[in-house]
C-alpha positions as CSV (number, residue, x, y, z in Angstrom):
1,M,37.8,-5.3,36.5
2,V,37.1,-2.4,39.1
3,G,40.2,-3.9,40.9
4,T,42.4,-3.2,37.7
5,V,41.3,0.1,37.1
6,N,41.9,1.0,40.5
7,T,45.9,-0.7,40.2
8,Y,46.2,1.7,37.2
9,R,44.7,4.8,38.9
10,K,47.8,4.2,41.2
11,V,50.5,4.0,38.7
12,I,49.0,7.8,37.3
13,A,49.2,8.7,41.3
14,L,52.6,8.1,40.9
15,T,53.8,9.2,37.8
16,G,50.9,12.1,37.3
17,P,48.9,12.3,34.1
18,L,51.2,14.5,32.3
19,L,54.4,11.7,32.2
20,P,52.7,8.7,30.2
21,L,51.1,11.4,27.6
22,V,54.7,12.9,27.5
23,S,56.9,9.5,26.8
24,F,54.1,8.3,24.2
25,F,54.8,11.4,21.9
26,A,58.6,11.4,22.8
27,R,58.6,7.3,21.8
28,L,56.9,7.6,18.2
29,P,59.8,9.3,16.7
30,V,61.5,6.1,17.4
31,A,58.7,4.1,15.4
32,M,58.9,6.5,12.7
33,S,62.4,7.2,11.9
34,Q,63.3,3.1,11.0
35,F,60.4,3.2,8.4
36,G,60.3,6.8,7.6
37,S,64.0,6.8,6.5
38,V,63.6,3.7,4.6
39,L,60.9,5.3,2.6
40,L,62.2,8.7,2.4
41,V,65.8,7.5,1.0
42,A,63.7,5.1,-1.8
43,E,61.7,8.0,-2.8
44,T,64.4,10.2,-3.3
45,S,67.6,7.7,-4.2
46,G,65.0,5.8,-6.4
47,S,67.1,2.6,-4.6
48,I,65.8,0.4,-2.3
49,A,69.5,-1.3,-1.8
50,T,70.6,2.4,-0.5
51,A,67.6,3.1,1.4
52,A,68.4,-0.6,3.1
53,I,71.9,0.6,3.7
54,V,70.6,3.9,5.4
55,G,67.6,1.9,7.2
56,G,70.1,-1.1,8.1
57,T,73.0,1.8,9.7
58,L,70.0,3.6,11.6
59,S,69.4,0.4,13.5
60,C,73.1,-0.6,14.1
61,G,73.2,2.9,15.6
62,Q,70.5,2.2,18.1
63,V,71.6,-1.1,19.1
64,L,75.2,-0.6,19.3
65,C,74.6,3.2,21.8
66,G,71.4,2.7,23.6
67,P,72.9,0.6,26.5
68,V,75.7,3.2,26.2
69,L,72.8,5.6,27.1
70,G,71.4,3.5,29.5
71,R,74.7,3.3,31.8
72,L,75.1,7.0,31.5
73,A,71.3,7.5,32.9
74,D,72.2,5.3,35.3
75,R,75.2,7.2,36.7
76,H,74.6,10.6,35.5
77,G,70.6,10.7,35.9
78,Q,68.6,10.5,32.9
79,R,67.8,14.4,32.7
80,P,70.9,15.2,31.0
81,V,71.4,12.4,28.9
82,V,68.2,12.9,27.4
83,L,68.3,16.4,27.0
84,T,71.4,15.8,25.3
85,A,70.2,12.4,23.0
86,A,67.1,14.6,22.0
87,A,68.8,17.5,20.9
88,L,71.2,15.8,19.1
89,N,68.8,13.2,17.8
90,S,66.6,15.7,16.3
91,V,69.3,17.6,14.2
92,A,70.2,14.2,13.2
93,T,67.5,13.5,11.8
94,A,66.6,16.7,10.1
95,A,70.2,16.4,8.8
96,L,68.9,12.9,7.2
97,V,66.0,14.5,5.8
98,A,68.3,17.3,4.1
99,G,70.4,15.0,2.7
100,A,68.1,12.2,1.3
101,L,66.9,15.4,-0.4
102,G,69.5,16.7,-1.6
103,H,70.6,13.6,-3.3
104,L,74.0,12.8,-0.7
105,A,75.9,10.0,-1.6
106,T,75.0,6.5,0.0
107,L,78.0,6.4,2.4
108,P,77.8,10.1,4.1
109,L,73.9,9.2,4.3
110,A,74.5,6.1,6.1
111,A,76.7,7.8,8.6
112,V,74.2,10.4,9.4
113,G,71.8,7.6,9.9
114,A,74.0,5.9,12.0
115,V,74.4,9.1,14.3
116,T,70.9,9.2,14.1
117,G,70.2,5.7,15.0
118,A,72.6,6.1,18.2
119,S,71.2,8.8,19.4
120,V,67.8,7.9,20.0
121,P,66.9,9.1,23.3
122,L,65.9,5.7,24.6
123,V,62.5,6.9,26.3
124,G,60.9,4.1,26.3
125,P,63.1,2.1,28.7
126,L,63.7,5.1,30.9
127,A,60.2,5.6,31.2
128,R,59.6,2.0,32.9
129,T,62.7,3.1,35.1
130,R,61.1,6.0,36.2
131,S,57.9,4.5,37.1
132,V,59.4,1.6,38.3
133,A,61.7,3.4,40.9
134,L,58.9,5.9,41.3
135,A,57.0,2.7,42.4
136,H,59.8,1.2,44.9
137,R,59.9,4.6,46.7
138,A,56.6,4.6,46.8
139,R,57.1,0.9,48.4
140,S,54.2,0.0,46.2
141,E,52.5,-3.4,46.2
142,E,54.0,-5.8,43.1
143,S,50.9,-5.4,41.2
144,V,51.0,-1.5,40.7
145,V,54.6,-2.7,39.5
146,G,53.4,-5.2,37.4
147,A,50.9,-2.8,36.2
148,V,53.5,-0.1,35.5
149,H,55.3,-2.8,32.9
150,S,51.2,-3.4,31.7
151,L,51.3,0.4,30.9
152,E,54.5,0.7,29.5
153,G,54.5,-2.5,26.9
154,T,50.8,-0.7,25.8
155,L,52.5,2.5,25.2
156,D,55.4,0.9,23.4
157,E,53.2,-1.3,21.4
158,V,50.8,1.7,20.4
159,S,53.4,3.9,19.5
160,F,55.0,1.0,17.3
161,V,51.9,0.6,15.5
162,L,50.5,4.7,15.4
163,G,54.3,5.6,13.8
164,P,54.6,3.8,10.7
165,A,51.0,4.4,10.2
166,L,51.7,8.4,10.1
167,V,54.6,7.9,8.0
168,G,52.7,6.0,6.0
169,I,49.8,8.4,5.3
170,A,52.5,11.1,5.5
171,S,53.7,9.3,2.1
172,I,50.4,8.8,0.4
173,V,49.6,12.5,0.9
174,A,52.5,14.2,0.1
175,H,56.1,12.9,0.8
176,P,58.0,10.7,3.2
177,A,60.1,14.2,4.2
178,I,56.8,15.5,6.0
179,A,56.8,12.7,8.1
180,L,60.9,12.3,9.6
181,G,60.6,16.1,9.7
182,G,58.0,16.0,11.8
183,A,59.7,12.9,13.8
184,A,62.4,15.7,14.0
185,L,60.1,17.9,16.0
186,L,58.3,15.5,18.3
187,V,61.6,14.2,19.9
188,A,62.8,18.1,20.6
189,V,59.6,19.3,21.8
190,F,58.3,15.8,23.7
191,G,61.9,14.4,24.2
192,T,62.9,17.8,26.3
193,A,60.0,17.7,28.0
194,F,60.3,13.9,29.3
195,A,63.8,14.9,30.7
196,L,62.5,18.2,32.3
197,H,59.3,16.8,33.8
198,P,59.9,16.5,37.8
199,T,59.4,12.8,38.1
200,A,63.4,13.2,36.6
201,A,64.3,13.5,40.2
202,V,64.1,9.9,41.3
203,S,66.8,8.9,38.8
204,A,68.9,12.1,39.3
205,G,71.9,8.6,39.2
206,A,73.4,7.0,41.7
207,P,76.8,5.9,41.2
208,A,77.3,5.9,44.9
209,R,74.6,3.8,45.5
210,E,76.5,0.5,44.4
211,D,77.3,-2.0,47.4
212,A,80.6,-1.0,48.5
213,G,81.0,-4.6,50.4
214,A,80.2,-6.2,47.1
215,P,82.2,-8.1,45.1
216,A,83.1,-6.5,41.7
217,R,81.6,-9.3,40.0
218,A,78.3,-9.1,41.2
219,R,77.9,-5.3,40.3
220,V,79.1,-6.3,36.6
221,R,77.6,-9.6,35.4
222,P,73.7,-9.8,35.8
223,P,71.9,-13.1,36.7
224,G,71.7,-15.9,33.8
225,V,68.0,-14.9,33.5
226,V,68.6,-11.6,32.1
227,Y,70.9,-13.4,29.3
228,A,67.8,-15.7,28.8
229,V,65.7,-12.9,28.3
230,R,67.6,-11.1,26.1
231,G,68.1,-14.0,23.7
232,S,63.9,-14.0,24.0
233,L,63.6,-10.6,23.0
234,A,66.1,-10.8,19.7
235,L,63.8,-14.1,19.1
236,Q,60.9,-11.7,19.4
237,G,62.4,-9.1,17.2
238,A,63.1,-12.1,14.7
239,M,59.5,-13.0,14.7
240,F,58.8,-9.3,14.2
241,G,60.9,-9.0,11.5
242,A,59.5,-12.1,9.4
243,C,56.5,-11.4,10.1
244,Q,56.7,-7.9,8.2
245,A,58.1,-9.5,5.4
246,G,56.0,-12.2,5.0
247,I,52.7,-10.0,5.5
248,A,54.1,-8.3,3.0
249,A,55.1,-11.3,0.3
250,L,51.9,-12.6,0.4
251,T,50.0,-9.1,0.4
252,M,52.2,-8.2,-3.0
253,E,51.3,-11.9,-4.0
254,L,47.8,-11.2,-3.6
255,G,47.8,-7.8,-5.5
256,V,46.8,-5.8,-2.4
257,R,50.1,-4.1,-1.6
258,E,48.6,-1.5,0.4
259,Q,47.2,-3.9,2.7
260,A,50.2,-4.8,4.6
261,A,50.7,-1.7,7.4
262,V,47.3,-2.5,7.9
263,V,47.4,-6.2,8.7
264,Y,50.7,-5.1,10.8
265,A,48.9,-2.9,12.4
266,A,46.0,-5.3,13.2
267,M,48.1,-7.2,15.0
268,G,49.5,-4.5,16.9
269,V,46.2,-3.2,17.9
270,V,45.3,-6.7,19.8
271,S,48.8,-6.9,21.4
272,A,47.9,-3.8,23.1
273,A,44.8,-4.4,24.3
274,V,45.7,-7.7,25.7
275,G,49.3,-6.3,27.0
276,L,46.7,-4.1,29.0
277,S,44.6,-5.9,30.4
278,L,47.6,-8.1,32.1
279,G,46.9,-5.8,34.8
280,A,43.9,-8.2,35.7
281,L,46.2,-11.3,36.1
282,P,45.7,-12.7,39.6
283,A,49.4,-12.1,41.9
284,R,49.5,-16.7,41.1
285,F,50.3,-16.3,37.4
286,G,54.1,-15.9,38.0
287,L,56.7,-14.0,36.1
288,R,58.1,-17.7,35.2
289,L,54.4,-19.3,34.3
290,R,53.9,-15.8,32.1
291,W,56.7,-16.4,30.2
292,R,56.1,-19.8,29.5
293,V,52.3,-19.0,28.4
294,A,53.4,-15.8,26.5
295,T,56.0,-18.4,24.6
296,G,53.8,-21.3,23.7
297,A,51.2,-19.2,22.7
298,A,53.3,-17.7,20.5
299,L,54.7,-20.7,19.0
300,V,51.1,-22.8,18.6
301,L,49.1,-18.9,17.3
302,S,52.3,-18.4,14.3
303,V,52.1,-21.9,12.9
304,P,48.9,-21.1,11.0
305,L,50.6,-18.4,9.2
306,L,52.5,-21.6,7.0
307,F,49.4,-22.5,5.7
308,T,47.9,-18.6,4.9
309,D,47.3,-17.7,1.6
310,A,44.9,-15.6,1.5
311,L,43.8,-11.5,2.8
312,W,41.3,-12.5,5.3
313,P,42.7,-15.5,6.8
314,L,45.6,-13.5,6.9
315,Y,44.0,-10.8,9.2
316,A,42.6,-13.5,11.1
317,V,45.5,-14.9,11.8
318,V,48.0,-12.5,12.7
319,T,45.6,-10.7,14.7
320,V,45.2,-13.8,17.6
321,L,48.7,-14.3,16.9
322,G,49.0,-10.4,18.1
323,A,47.7,-11.7,21.6
324,A,50.5,-13.5,22.6
325,Y,53.2,-10.7,21.6
326,A,52.7,-8.4,24.4
327,P,52.4,-10.6,27.2
328,H,55.9,-11.8,26.1
329,L,57.3,-8.4,25.8
330,I,55.9,-6.8,29.2
331,T,57.2,-10.0,31.1
332,A,60.6,-9.8,29.6
333,F,61.0,-6.4,30.8
334,A,59.5,-7.4,34.4
335,L,62.2,-10.2,34.6
336,T,64.9,-7.8,33.9
337,E,63.4,-5.2,36.3
338,R,63.0,-8.2,38.8
339,A,66.8,-9.8,38.1
340,V,68.7,-6.4,37.8
341,E,70.1,-4.1,40.6
342,P,68.5,-1.1,40.7
343,A,71.9,0.9,39.7
344,R,71.8,-0.6,36.2
345,L,68.2,-0.7,35.5
346,A,68.5,1.8,33.0
347,E,71.2,0.2,31.1
348,S,69.5,-2.9,31.3
349,M,66.5,-2.1,30.2
350,A,68.2,-0.6,27.1
351,F,70.0,-3.5,26.2
352,A,66.8,-5.0,26.5
353,A,65.1,-3.0,24.2
354,S,68.4,-3.0,21.8
355,S,67.9,-6.8,22.1
356,L,64.6,-6.5,20.0
357,V,65.6,-4.0,17.9
358,A,68.7,-6.0,16.8
359,G,66.7,-9.3,16.3
360,Q,64.1,-7.3,13.8
361,A,67.4,-5.9,11.9
362,V,68.5,-9.1,11.0
363,A,65.3,-11.2,10.4
364,L,63.7,-8.9,8.1
365,P,66.2,-8.7,5.1
366,L,67.1,-12.5,6.0
367,S,63.1,-13.5,5.7
368,G,62.8,-10.9,2.8
369,R,65.3,-12.7,0.7
370,L,63.7,-16.0,1.7
371,A,59.9,-15.0,0.8
372,E,61.5,-13.6,-2.7
373,S,63.0,-16.8,-3.6
374,Y,60.8,-19.8,-1.8
375,G,57.4,-17.3,-1.1
376,P,55.7,-16.2,2.0
377,P,55.4,-19.5,4.0
378,A,59.4,-19.3,4.4
379,A,59.7,-15.9,5.8
380,F,56.8,-17.4,8.2
381,A,58.6,-20.1,8.7
382,V,61.3,-18.0,10.4
383,A,58.6,-16.3,12.8
384,V,57.3,-20.1,13.8
385,G,61.5,-21.3,14.5
386,A,62.1,-18.3,16.6
387,A,58.9,-18.8,18.5
388,A,59.9,-22.2,19.3
389,L,63.8,-20.6,20.6
390,C,61.8,-18.4,22.8
391,L,59.5,-21.4,24.3
392,G,62.7,-23.5,24.5
393,L,64.4,-20.5,26.4
394,A,61.6,-19.9,29.0
395,L,61.1,-23.4,29.7
396,F,64.7,-24.2,30.3
397,T,66.3,-20.9,31.9
398,R,66.1,-20.7,36.0
399,V,63.9,-18.1,36.8
400,P,64.4,-16.0,40.6
401,A,61.2,-16.4,42.7
402,A,61.9,-13.3,44.2
403,R,63.2,-9.8,43.6
404,T,67.0,-9.9,44.1
405,H,67.9,-6.5,44.2
406,G,66.3,-3.4,45.8
407,P,62.5,-3.2,47.6
408,G,61.2,-6.2,48.4
409,A,64.9,-8.7,47.7
410,S,64.2,-11.3,49.8
411,G,67.8,-11.1,51.1
412,P,71.2,-13.6,50.4
413,A,69.6,-16.6,50.7
414,R,66.8,-15.6,48.3
415,R,64.4,-18.2,49.9
416,T,61.2,-15.9,49.9
417,A,58.5,-17.0,48.0
418,S,57.5,-14.1,45.8
419,P,54.3,-12.1,45.4
420,A,54.7,-13.2,41.6
421,G,53.9,-16.4,42.7
422,D,56.7,-18.9,42.0
423,G,57.1,-21.2,45.3
424,A,60.9,-22.2,44.9
425,A,64.1,-20.5,45.2
426,Y,64.8,-20.8,42.0
427,A,62.3,-22.1,39.5
428,G,62.7,-24.1,35.9
429,R,65.8,-25.9,36.7
């Protein structure tokens, strides 16, 4: 316990105490805008279909443009990219509120939603990239880099629990427009603060950092494990979407619809707590092993959802299931960071985050339709199937045993055992 606290102290010493706080509040609008836009448009238009279209275009904008913003941050630095995105996103979010309140037609409103999603400042992926760069510049131990991923994963989890909760409270007390207006204000203030924080200098852009002697293909194409991780994250997004649909369907069936958000929040709280505790794992638990254990746990712990038909068992099953989610997310981002070259880290982190959003955006309406036709177990079956595919990827993907780029890389042969504890040059063949 003492060692874990000391490790996190080292992380805070690298970033300063203000950066995690600022980045957390800058992430909240991402979690608020998706849910808030659906509630707002449903409230003002009276049409769930219109709300789904606007929410869908918002997700598509984020999925398609997130990696582009990540690449721009790699090339030109985080500060100008985040400043521009935060300004545009705050204006677009405010325009979405005004358009919904003014009963704008569906297509123009969907276009505003697309711009809102496309301009999301990517604070989560960029904060990871920045903190990892600070750790490498200080030549920190791998345990500190791992703690960076755990802390960032926990901040993501808490924001995605608190964000929808704030939207729900604002909708009950006043109006969904209040929540989205707050999101616009948060991204304007804290997105700007994140961009202007002194640590942004560590990510000032590095188009010239790439090795001029390296083949172009090696610089452009990430290792296979990166694509597998993106697939794994898309499948976890599908689990999120299927669980949301299944929980909503079951609570509605039980006549306690208002409990759906609380049940989902309980899963997120446990997930965040377990994610923070990952910093205590010994170095012998390498990333390959963590990936397999996390995906295996997600499969085993999701199966009871198929047989859950009452509220309190639902609370119990979903809460326990949350313990598998953060470890998978944190491990997936850590694998991405270990496998890609530093000059493309922000882009790769953005691709990873977009994969998660894409999986959720596809699975949520599909699972909802299945739940309407066949009951809540059909939605939960999607989550179980996605977990099984995740485990398959973890079992059969070749995972580099050592860092392949940047500080700590073991060189062209890549034969040095990694501090993370994987002993062969490539594991999981």
